[in-house]
N, C-alpha and C positions, 0 to 999 in steps of 0.2 A: 451546553454540550453543542457542538456545532451539527448541522444539518446536512445529510448527504447532498450532494450537487444534484441539482434537479432540471439542467440543462440536459435537451436531449442528447442521447447517446449518439456518437457518429465516427467513422474511422478517420486517421489521419489523412489528408491529401498528399499522397506521394509526389505527383508532381510536382505542387506548390513546395514540399520540403525539399525536393531535388534542388530546384531555381534558387531557393534561400539559401540551401548549402553553398553551392557554386557562388552566389552572390559573397557570402560570407568568408570563403577561402580567400576569393579575389579582394575582398577590403580588407583581411589580414595581412596581405601581401606576398599570398603563395599564388603560383603559378599553375594553371591546369595542364601538367605535363603527362609524361608516361607513367610516373607514379600517382598523380593525383586525378587525373583525367575521369576515371571510374568511381571516385571516391564520393561525389553528390549523392549517386546512385546508391552506393554501399550504404552510406549514412542515412539517406532517406528510407530505405528497407530496413535498417536497424532500429530508425525511430518509429516507423509504422508497424513492423512486426513484435517488436520486442520491449521499444522503450516506452512509447507513449500509445500502446496498443489498449491500455485501460479505458481510453475516452469512447471505445467502441462497445464497451461493456457495462452493465449494470449489477451492480455489488448485492443489490435487496433481489433482484430477480434471480441471482445465481444462487442466493441462500433459500430460497421460497422454491426454488426446482425441484428440491427433494425432501420435503419436510414430512416426519413420519410423527404417528401421535406417540408423546411421551408415555411409558408405561408407569411412571410413579412423578409425580411432582416434587419439585425440590431438589431433583439429581443435579449433582454438579457436573459439568461438563467441559473439560481444557483441552484444548489442542494447542501444543505448543511447538517451538523449533521450526516454526512456517519459514524457511528463509525467503526472502523478496529481494528487489531491487527497486529502487524509485528514481527520480530526478528532482533536483533541488531546483525551485522556480526563480530562486534569486541570481544564480551562477550558472545554471543550465548542467552541472556537474553531478554525477550519479552519486548515489547511497545504497548501502546496502544493509542488511540486518537481517534479524528473526524476531517473529511475533509470536505472541501469544494470545490466545483468545478463548474466555472463559465465559459460559452462560448458567444461570441457575434456571432450568426447565421449568415451564409452568403447562403448556399443552403439547408442546412441541419439541421435537430432535431434529437434528438438520445432520446430512453426510457430513464427514471431516472433510472430503474433499472438495465439498462447497464452501467450506469456509476458506480453505486455500485458495479457491478460485475469487472469492471476495475480496481477501487481501490483493491478488494480484489484480483485480479490476479496478481498486482504487489506489493501489502503488503504482501501476503503469502509466504515471501521467505526470505532469509537473506539480508537485504538492508537497508542502512542508511535514516534515515529521509529526509536527505538533496538531496537524490537520487531518494527518491520516489517520492518527489512532482515534481522534473523536469519530471521525466519518464512519470509521470500522465500527466502533462500539455502536454508534446511531443506527447503522445498517443490520447489525445483530438484532437489536432491539426492534426495529422497525418490522425485520423480516419474522421474526421467532417470536416476539412478545413474551420473554422471559421475563421471570420474576427480578433477574439482574443481568447485566452484561459486564464484563471488564475486558480490556485490552491492554497488553504492555510490549512495547517496541523498543529495541535497542538496535543501534544503528551506527555504522561509520560513514561518515559524510567526506565525499571528496574534496567539498568547499573547505575542510578542517585541515585536511591532510596533506594536500598539493598547492594551496595557496593561502593566504592570510597568515593564520596562526601556525602553520605546519606542524600540526601534531598527529603526526602518521599513526600513534596506538590509541587516540581519542574514541570514544565511543559516547552517544548519548540515548536517555532513556527516557520515554515518554510514557505517562500512563492514561488511561482513561476508563471512568466509572459510572454504572448508573444501576438506579434499581437498589437492590439489596447490597451489592458491593460498596454503595457510597456509604452504609451505615455498619458494615460489617467489615472490622479490620481482619478478623482470621480470614476469612474468604479473599480480601486484598492480598494477604499475606500468603495464601497456597498459591495464589496464580503467579506473584511474584517470584515465588520461589521455582517455580515451573518453567518461567520466563527464564531466570538465567541457567538454565540446563540442568 
């Protein structure tokens, strides 16, 4: 299983983003005219505040921020239909989808909203779906020390839909399992069913 990103958390550099977008527009053959003059600032704002703001957040710290003692060891907790968006690092195109996160409690439970925060902290980066699913599973494992954790993510990818293969209805599902989920097919099936809606 891949480990969470250990680099220091830092927010995007908006002035540098704005300059890079301006250079990209000019290199693409576009002119900075009445329609595009403010585009570098708008795009930098979108990247810094919406698309890549996950670099400023720590998924494990988010999860640890609301731990409560588990009343009963072995309780299965599943949070599903967590919609998210992310950016593919290969083509800088967005992908969006739904995550289902489950764990079998040992000593700790976590607030459901914190699981959603952890999803966004990791998804709002340049990250492959395959990496995202494993980092999220590892973050849950690291923060909660559960008996097991599992994550199922289904997403639609811009790089599959608007370029290359041009498959507009395509979906990709990736799973990650740890602890008791690795050995228990029934647990995996239970999480996978909820991931489907």
